MDTraj code that builds the backbone (N, CA, C; nanometers):
import mdtraj as md
import numpy as np

residues = "UNK UNK UNK UNK UNK UNK UNK UNK UNK UNK UNK UNK UNK UNK UNK UNK UNK UNK UNK UNK UNK UNK UNK UNK UNK UNK UNK UNK UNK UNK UNK UNK UNK UNK UNK UNK UNK UNK UNK UNK UNK UNK UNK UNK UNK UNK UNK UNK UNK UNK UNK UNK UNK UNK UNK UNK UNK UNK UNK UNK UNK UNK UNK UNK UNK UNK UNK UNK".split()
xyz = np.array([
    [1.2022, 0.0171, -0.8152],
    [1.0568, -0.0305, -0.8936],
    [1.0740, 0.0805, -0.9589],
    [0.9649, 0.1215, -1.0547],
    [0.8895, 0.1867, -1.1661],
    [0.7306, 0.2423, -1.1515],
    [0.6790, 0.3916, -1.1803],
    [0.5455, 0.4199, -1.1033],
    [0.4715, 0.2942, -1.1825],
    [0.3707, 0.2758, -1.0846],
    [0.2230, 0.1950, -1.1167],
    [0.2558, 0.0736, -1.0426],
    [0.3261, 0.0102, -1.0381],
    [0.3734, -0.0763, -0.9882],
    [0.3378, -0.1717, -0.8390],
    [0.2769, -0.2576, -0.7724],
    [0.2881, -0.3082, -0.5958],
    [0.3506, -0.4561, -0.6401],
    [0.5062, -0.4486, -0.6038],
    [0.5015, -0.5805, -0.5179],
    [0.4507, -0.6876, -0.3561],
    [0.3784, -0.8083, -0.4728],
    [0.3529, -0.8867, -0.3616],
    [0.4564, -1.0195, -0.3273],
    [0.4965, -1.0179, -0.1788],
    [0.5577, -1.1292, -0.1646],
    [0.4947, -1.1689, -0.0419],
    [0.4813, -1.3595, -0.0226],
    [0.4171, -1.3943, 0.0435],
    [0.5662, -1.4649, 0.1458],
    [0.5453, -1.3726, 0.2466],
    [0.6753, -1.4369, 0.3400],
    [0.6799, -1.5903, 0.4044],
    [0.7760, -1.6488, 0.4776],
    [0.7767, -1.7761, 0.5215],
    [0.6515, -1.7606, 0.6441],
    [0.6588, -1.6807, 0.6670],
    [0.5322, -1.6816, 0.8377],
    [0.3478, -1.6887, 0.7651],
    [0.3764, -1.6697, 0.6708],
    [0.2659, -1.5936, 0.6189],
    [0.1949, -1.4553, 0.5938],
    [0.2738, -1.3952, 0.6444],
    [0.2608, -1.2207, 0.6506],
    [0.3019, -1.2012, 0.4441],
    [0.1775, -1.1267, 0.4473],
    [0.2213, -1.0987, 0.3296],
    [0.2940, -0.9393, 0.3388],
    [0.3331, -0.8982, 0.1966],
    [0.4070, -0.8100, 0.2270],
    [0.3795, -0.7497, 0.0692],
    [0.3621, -0.6194, 0.0803],
    [0.3400, -0.5421, -0.0019],
    [0.4153, -0.4154, -0.0761],
    [0.5286, -0.3448, -0.1601],
    [0.5845, -0.2831, -0.1863],
    [0.5396, -0.1970, -0.2772],
    [0.5531, -0.0381, -0.2640],
    [0.5127, 0.0256, -0.4076],
    [0.6391, 0.0969, -0.4114],
    [0.6865, 0.2303, -0.5168],
    [0.7317, 0.3144, -0.5556],
    [0.6009, 0.4539, -0.5417],
    [0.6322, 0.5308, -0.6468],
    [0.4925, 0.6100, -0.6575],
    [0.3976, 0.5956, -0.7294],
    [0.3087, 0.6059, -0.6764],
    [0.1795, 0.5812, -0.7962],
    [0.1448, 0.6851, -0.8384],
    [0.1397, 0.7065, -0.9881],
    [0.0819, 0.8146, -1.0682],
    [-0.0940, 0.8892, -1.0525],
    [-0.0805, 1.0083, -1.0649],
    [-0.2335, 1.0417, -1.0219],
    [-0.3238, 0.9209, -1.1171],
    [-0.3495, 0.9094, -1.2068],
    [-0.3837, 0.8516, -1.2926],
    [-0.4435, 0.6902, -1.2423],
    [-0.3339, 0.6813, -1.1952],
    [-0.3748, 0.4866, -1.1349],
    [-0.3997, 0.5161, -0.9303],
    [-0.3794, 0.6183, -0.9447],
    [-0.4236, 0.5949, -0.7160],
    [-0.4981, 0.5432, -0.7148],
    [-0.5977, 0.6028, -0.7172],
    [-0.7549, 0.5437, -0.6624],
    [-0.7498, 0.4008, -0.7185],
    [-0.7086, 0.3430, -0.8231],
    [-0.7407, 0.2217, -0.8262],
    [-0.7018, 0.1291, -0.7547],
    [-0.4976, 0.1727, -0.7231],
    [-0.4028, 0.1198, -0.6101],
    [-0.4664, 0.1347, -0.4915],
    [-0.5083, 0.2660, -0.4347],
    [-0.5480, 0.2341, -0.2990],
    [-0.6684, 0.1545, -0.2972],
    [-0.7637, 0.1862, -0.3967],
    [-0.8925, 0.0130, -0.3469],
    [-0.8400, -0.0413, -0.3563],
    [-0.7469, -0.1336, -0.4324],
    [-0.6803, -0.2728, -0.4489],
    [-0.6040, -0.3061, -0.2848],
    [-0.5595, -0.1843, -0.2247],
    [-0.5010, -0.2399, -0.1378],
    [-0.5796, -0.2186, -0.0172],
    [-0.6719, -0.1611, -0.0300],
    [-0.8221, -0.2000, 0.0702],
    [-0.8596, -0.2847, 0.0713],
    [-0.9120, -0.3369, -0.0340],
    [-0.9261, -0.4886, -0.0580],
    [-0.8377, -0.5664, -0.0178],
    [-0.7015, -0.5685, -0.0508],
    [-0.6370, -0.6655, -0.0033],
    [-0.6089, -0.7022, 0.1559],
    [-0.6513, -0.5614, 0.1876],
    [-0.6307, -0.5779, 0.3357],
    [-0.7349, -0.6339, 0.4337],
    [-0.9001, -0.5658, 0.3609],
    [-1.0140, -0.6605, 0.4243],
    [-0.9926, -0.8124, 0.3894],
    [-0.9495, -0.8263, 0.2564],
    [-0.9614, -1.0065, 0.2793],
    [-0.8531, -1.1027, 0.3499],
    [-0.7785, -0.9986, 0.3519],
    [-0.6545, -1.1077, 0.4104],
    [-0.6839, -1.0942, 0.5906],
    [-0.7553, -0.9817, 0.6348],
    [-0.7916, -1.0061, 0.7889],
    [-0.6317, -0.9829, 0.9025],
    [-0.6833, -0.9541, 1.0273],
    [-0.5806, -0.9535, 1.0825],
    [-0.5061, -0.8164, 1.0915],
    [-0.3805, -0.7668, 1.1660],
    [-0.3250, -0.6177, 1.1612],
    [-0.3004, -0.5991, 0.9844],
    [-0.2908, -0.5279, 1.0113],
    [-0.2227, -0.4541, 0.8919],
    [-0.1597, -0.3016, 0.9404],
    [0.0438, -0.3269, 0.8516],
    [0.0931, -0.1996, 0.8908],
    [0.1119, -0.1048, 0.8038],
    [0.1572, 0.0022, 0.7955],
    [0.2047, 0.0858, 0.6837],
    [0.3367, 0.1535, 0.6938],
    [0.3936, 0.0955, 0.6228],
    [0.5506, 0.1957, 0.6531],
    [0.6122, 0.2937, 0.5481],
    [0.6412, 0.4012, 0.5608],
    [0.6958, 0.4702, 0.4229],
    [0.8452, 0.5138, 0.4135],
    [0.8614, 0.4733, 0.3107],
    [0.9643, 0.5130, 0.2451],
    [0.9907, 0.6524, 0.2365],
    [1.1577, 0.6680, 0.3245],
    [1.1641, 0.8305, 0.3340],
    [1.2268, 0.9044, 0.2208],
    [1.1288, 1.0274, 0.2117],
    [1.1434, 1.1281, 0.1316],
    [1.0472, 1.1300, -0.0330],
    [0.9387, 0.9802, -0.0196],
    [0.8034, 0.9186, -0.1117],
    [0.7395, 0.9888, -0.1223],
    [0.6844, 1.0270, 0.0136],
    [0.5422, 1.0799, 0.0767],
    [0.5215, 1.2387, 0.0600],
    [0.4726, 1.3162, -0.0035],
    [0.4143, 1.4057, 0.0201],
    [0.3499, 1.4656, 0.1235],
    [0.2589, 1.3926, 0.1587],
    [0.2018, 1.4144, 0.2860],
    [0.1225, 1.2918, 0.2937],
    [0.0717, 1.2539, 0.4246],
    [0.0484, 1.1199, 0.4480],
    [-0.0686, 1.1601, 0.5128],
    [-0.1765, 1.0796, 0.5342],
    [-0.3291, 1.0739, 0.5678],
    [-0.3957, 0.9722, 0.5953],
    [-0.4922, 0.9166, 0.6817],
    [-0.5743, 0.8457, 0.6569],
    [-0.7177, 0.8519, 0.6166],
    [-0.7263, 0.7571, 0.5461],
    [-0.9142, 0.7003, 0.5243],
    [-0.9252, 0.5902, 0.5723],
    [-1.0741, 0.6260, 0.6978],
    [-1.1195, 0.4830, 0.7622],
    [-0.9661, 0.4735, 0.8814],
    [-0.9485, 0.3146, 0.8851],
    [-0.8045, 0.3023, 0.9685],
    [-0.6662, 0.3079, 0.8668],
    [-0.6758, 0.3281, 0.7730],
    [-0.5074, 0.2835, 0.6587],
    [-0.4981, 0.4236, 0.6269],
    [-0.3621, 0.4390, 0.6891],
    [-0.2925, 0.5686, 0.6652],
    [-0.2487, 0.5771, 0.5418],
    [-0.2131, 0.6359, 0.4568],
    [-0.1260, 0.6241, 0.3271],
    [-0.1127, 0.7793, 0.2407],
    [0.0364, 0.7868, 0.1796],
    [0.0394, 0.8929, 0.1182],
    [0.0078, 0.9635, 0.0035],
    [0.0344, 1.0598, -0.0466],
    [0.0363, 1.1080, -0.2034],
    [0.1116, 1.1777, -0.2577],
])
top = md.Topology()
chain = top.add_chain()
for i, resn in enumerate(residues, 1):
    res = top.add_residue(resn, chain, resSeq=i)
    for name in ("N", "CA", "C"):
        top.add_atom(name, md.element.get_by_symbol(name[0]), res)
traj = md.Trajectory(xyz[None], top)
């Protein structure tokens, strides 16, 4: 995957899986808002896993943890 792409996969059990590598500074806010809205609309439990070496630092906005 290259910059500024979010891969969305619907698994057989109905789980929605989203994967991304680095997101550019210019697209970060839009990507963050998109993911937050997806979490809200999907409801239920959401989890975030970070790929090793990808995050510069991690922090939470409300209940959603993410990295820059």
